[in-house]
C-alpha positions in Angstrom: 48.5 -39.4 222.7 45.7 -37.5 224.7 46.8 -34.1 226.3 44.6 -33.1 229.0 44.7 -29.6 230.3 44.6 -29.5 234.0 43.3 -26.8 236.1 45.2 -25.9 239.3 43.8 -23.3 241.4 44.4 -22.4 245.1 46.7 -25.1 245.6 44.4 -27.9 244.3 43.5 -29.7 241.3 40.0 -29.3 240.3 37.9 -32.4 240.3 36.4 -31.3 237.1 39.6 -31.9 235.5 40.4 -35.1 237.1 37.2 -36.1 235.6 38.5 -35.6 232.2 41.9 -37.0 233.1 39.7 -40.3 233.8 37.6 -40.4 230.7 40.7 -39.6 228.5 42.4 -42.7 230.2 39.3 -44.9 229.5 39.6 -43.9 225.8 43.0 -44.0 225.5 43.1 -48.0 226.8 40.6 -48.5 224.0 42.8 -46.8 221.4 46.2 -47.9 222.6 47.4 -44.3 223.3 49.0 -42.6 226.4 47.5 -39.7 228.5 49.6 -36.7 229.4 48.5 -34.0 231.9 49.6 -30.3 231.2 49.4 -27.4 233.9 50.5 -23.9 233.5 52.2 -22.0 236.3 51.8 -24.4 239.2 53.4 -26.0 242.2 51.9 -29.2 242.3 53.8 -30.7 245.4 51.8 -33.7 246.6 49.1 -33.1 244.1 50.8 -35.7 241.5 49.3 -38.6 243.1 45.8 -37.6 242.0 47.1 -37.2 238.4 48.8 -40.5 238.6 45.8 -42.1 240.0 43.6 -41.1 237.2 45.8 -42.5 234.5 48.5 -39.9 233.5 51.5 -41.3 232.2 53.5 -37.8 232.1 52.9 -34.7 233.6 54.1 -31.5 232.1 54.3 -28.2 234.0 54.9 -24.9 232.3 56.7 -22.7 234.3 57.1 -18.7 234.2 56.8 -15.3 235.8 53.0 -14.0 236.1 51.5 -17.5 235.1 49.8 -18.4 238.8 46.8 -16.6 237.6 44.9 -17.4 234.9 45.3 -15.1 231.4 43.6 -16.3 228.5 46.0 -14.9 226.2 49.5 -16.2 227.8 47.6 -19.7 228.7 46.5 -19.8 224.9 49.8 -19.0 223.8 51.8 -21.6 225.8 49.5 -24.3 225.4 49.5 -23.6 221.5 53.5 -23.7 221.6 53.1 -27.4 223.6 50.8 -28.5 221.2 52.5 -27.9 218.0 55.7 -29.4 219.7 53.9 -32.6 221.1 51.3 -33.3 218.2 48.7 -34.9 220.4 46.0 -36.7 218.5 43.4 -35.2 220.8 43.4 -32.5 223.7 40.6 -32.4 226.4 39.9 -30.0 229.0 36.9 -29.3 231.5 34.1 -27.2 230.2 34.5 -25.0 233.3 34.6 -21.1 233.1 38.4 -21.4 232.4 37.8 -24.1 229.8 35.0 -22.6 228.2 37.0 -19.5 227.3 40.4 -21.1 226.9 39.6 -23.8 224.4 37.5 -21.5 221.9 40.8 -19.4 221.6 42.9 -22.4 221.5 40.9 -23.7 218.6 41.2 -20.5 216.6 44.8 -20.4 217.2 45.2 -23.9 216.1 42.8 -23.6 213.2 40.9 -26.5 214.3 37.2 -27.6 215.1 36.1 -27.7 218.7 33.3 -30.4 220.1 32.2 -28.2 223.2 30.6 -29.4 226.4 30.5 -33.0 225.5 28.6 -35.4 227.9 29.5 -38.6 226.4 32.5 -40.0 224.3 33.1 -43.1 222.3 35.4 -45.1 220.2 33.7 -46.2 216.9 35.8 -48.2 214.4 38.9 -46.8 216.0 37.9 -43.0 216.1 36.7 -40.8 218.8 33.0 -39.7 218.6 31.9 -36.8 220.7 28.4 -36.4 221.9 26.9 -33.1 223.3 23.4 -31.8 223.9 21.9 -29.0 221.8 18.7 -27.2 221.8 18.6 -26.8 225.5 19.0 -30.4 226.1 16.3 -31.4 223.9 18.6 -33.5 221.3 22.0 -34.8 221.2 24.6 -34.1 218.5 27.0 -36.7 217.5 30.3 -35.4 216.0 33.4 -36.6 214.3 36.5 -34.2 214.3 38.3 -34.1 210.9 40.8 -31.7 212.2 43.9 -32.5 214.4 44.2 -32.5 217.1 40.8 -33.3 218.1 40.0 -30.3 220.5 37.1 -31.0 223.2 35.5 -29.7 226.3 33.8 -32.2 228.8 30.8 -30.9 231.1 31.7 -31.5 234.7 30.2 -33.8 237.1 29.1 -36.1 234.0 32.2 -38.4 233.9 33.1 -40.6 236.8 36.3 -40.6 238.1 38.1 -44.0 238.1 39.3 -46.1 240.8 42.6 -44.7 241.9 45.7 -46.6 240.2 49.0 -46.9 241.8 52.4 -45.9 240.5 53.9 -43.1 239.1 55.3 -41.5 235.9 57.4 -38.8 234.5 57.3 -35.3 235.6 58.7 -32.4 233.3 59.4 -29.1 234.0 58.9 -26.7 230.9 60.5 -23.4 231.3 59.2 -20.7 228.9 61.7 -20.1 226.1 59.6 -17.7 224.1 57.5 -15.5 226.2 54.3 -14.0 225.2 54.6 -10.3 224.5 51.2 -9.3 223.3 48.4 -7.6 225.1 47.2 -9.2 228.1 44.0 -9.3 230.2 44.7 -10.9 233.4 43.0 -11.6 236.6 43.6 -8.9 239.1 41.9 -10.4 242.0 39.3 -12.9 243.2 36.6 -11.6 245.5 34.5 -14.4 246.8 31.0 -13.9 248.1 30.7 -13.5 252.0 30.6 -16.7 253.9 30.8 -19.0 250.6 32.7 -22.1 251.3 31.8 -24.6 248.7 30.8 -24.3 245.1 27.6 -26.0 244.0 29.8 -28.4 241.6 31.6 -29.5 244.6 29.0 -30.1 247.0 27.6 -33.6 248.3 24.1 -32.0 248.8 22.7 -29.1 247.0 20.0 -27.0 248.4 18.2 -25.2 245.7 15.6 -22.6 245.3 13.5 -21.4 242.4 10.8 -18.7 241.6 8.9 -20.3 244.8 11.1 -18.7 247.1 9.4 -15.5 246.4 12.3 -13.2 247.4 15.9 -12.7 248.2 15.3 -12.4 251.8 14.0 -16.2 251.8 17.1 -17.6 250.5 18.3 -17.3 254.0 16.3 -20.5 254.6 18.1 -22.3 252.4 21.6 -20.9 253.9 20.4 -22.2 257.4 19.8 -25.8 255.8 23.5 -25.4 254.6 24.7 -24.5 257.7 23.2 -27.9 259.1 23.9 -30.2 256.5 27.9 -30.9 255.8 29.3 -30.4 252.7 26.0 -28.5 251.2 25.7 -25.6 249.1 23.1 -23.3 248.0 21.7 -23.7 244.3 19.2 -21.7 242.3 17.0 -21.9 239.2 17.5 -19.4 236.5 14.4 -17.5 237.3 15.7 -17.1 240.7 18.9 -15.8 239.3 17.4 -13.4 236.8 15.2 -11.9 239.4 18.1 -10.6 241.3 17.7 -12.8 244.4 20.9 -14.7 244.3 24.2 -14.5 242.4 24.7 -16.3 239.2 27.7 -18.5 240.7 24.7 -20.5 242.1 22.6 -21.0 239.2 22.1 -24.8 238.2 21.1 -25.4 234.8 21.6 -25.4 231.0 23.2 -21.9 231.2 24.6 -22.3 234.7 26.4 -25.2 236.4 25.8 -29.0 236.0 25.7 -30.9 239.4 25.8 -34.5 240.6 25.5 -34.5 244.0 24.3 -37.1 246.4 21.4 -35.4 247.4 19.6 -32.5 245.5 16.9 -30.8 247.3 14.6 -28.6 245.3 12.4 -25.9 246.7 9.8 -23.8 244.6 11.7 -25.0 241.5 9.0 -25.9 239.1 11.8 -28.0 236.8 12.1 -26.2 233.5 14.0 -28.5 230.9 16.9 -26.0 231.2 17.2 -26.4 235.0 16.6 -30.2 234.6 19.8 -30.6 232.2 21.8 -29.4 235.0 20.9 -31.5 237.8 19.1 -34.7 236.7 22.2 -36.5 237.0 21.8 -36.1 240.8 21.7 -39.5 242.9 18.6 -38.6 244.9 16.4 -36.0 244.1 13.7 -34.4 246.6 11.3 -31.6 245.5 9.0 -29.4 247.2 6.4 -27.5 245.2 2.7 -26.1 245.7 2.1 -27.3 242.2 1.3 -31.0 241.9 2.1 -31.1 237.9 5.2 -29.4 238.2 7.6 -31.0 235.8 10.3 -31.4 238.7 8.1 -34.2 240.2 8.8 -36.5 237.1 12.6 -36.4 237.7 12.3 -36.3 241.8 12.7 -39.7 243.5 10.6 -38.1 246.3 8.2 -35.3 245.8 6.3 -33.1 248.4 3.4 -31.3 247.4 3.0 -28.2 249.7 4.4 -24.9 250.9 8.0 -24.8 251.5 7.7 -22.3 254.0 5.8 -24.4 255.9 8.0 -27.4 255.1 11.5 -26.1 255.9 11.1 -24.9 259.6 10.4 -28.7 260.7 12.7 -29.9 258.3 15.6 -28.0 259.8 14.7 -29.2 263.3 14.6 -32.7 262.3 18.1 -32.5 260.6 19.4 -30.9 263.9 18.4 -33.8 265.7 19.7 -36.4 263.1 23.0 -34.9 262.6 23.6 -34.5 266.4 23.3 -38.0 267.2 
């Protein structure tokens, strides 16, 4: 069995969890295993169809008081209990903010190894093989885990969703019999950035800015583009974030978020290898930079050598015309 932890927030299953489920199903088919999805403190309602569609044979809901908001201690405790009972061969979850916090804690409790931030998984001679980038994406590390369960986090926006399958499985509600009684740090409140509607990892178009934006005030140009383009979000390079021009939640790259949009627009982004690691999977990349030698042009499908402040205003007008027709 492969047990997949599913993130469920604000009434929705996270897309990154569905990607993990789809990859688990692909591997399970090769190995002759089954896939079980596990959620904590969630009222699924009609959301079960998405889990069946990506290959779950069974859904386990862990329910109890105070579990609707993420708590690292509680979630680790209840997942550990479930794993000790089910004895799965492997446990997967997304390498999201929650997964990166939860998986190492779980590995410590279970006393097992962790393959973190995997970008590829294989079956070799009947065994799972985990591949993850190291040295800021300059090399790939191939791992086999000797401990059981084999615990891994999978990088979001890398693994494709499968064609939804028909049919349903079993939903098991698991009421907590042994409540966690230790110290707890919980989420008190989630405060969203004003006007924020879409995360860069969920956007179909990412409009990103780098050091060439020259200041925080100029990111309003990118927000204006996003206001015109449907399902778009503002991204940023690490240098722009480190300069305090925009929040870390917008950062794309090795130390930020991995995105895989249909279109990635890069304005004033030089294209350091750490940034490329987070966006090179984009289907179409368009780069605007004054430096004709900028590394971003090596991965761009379309490159424009020029001043972004002269290019963005007419681009906005052309987009308005094109999208209003």
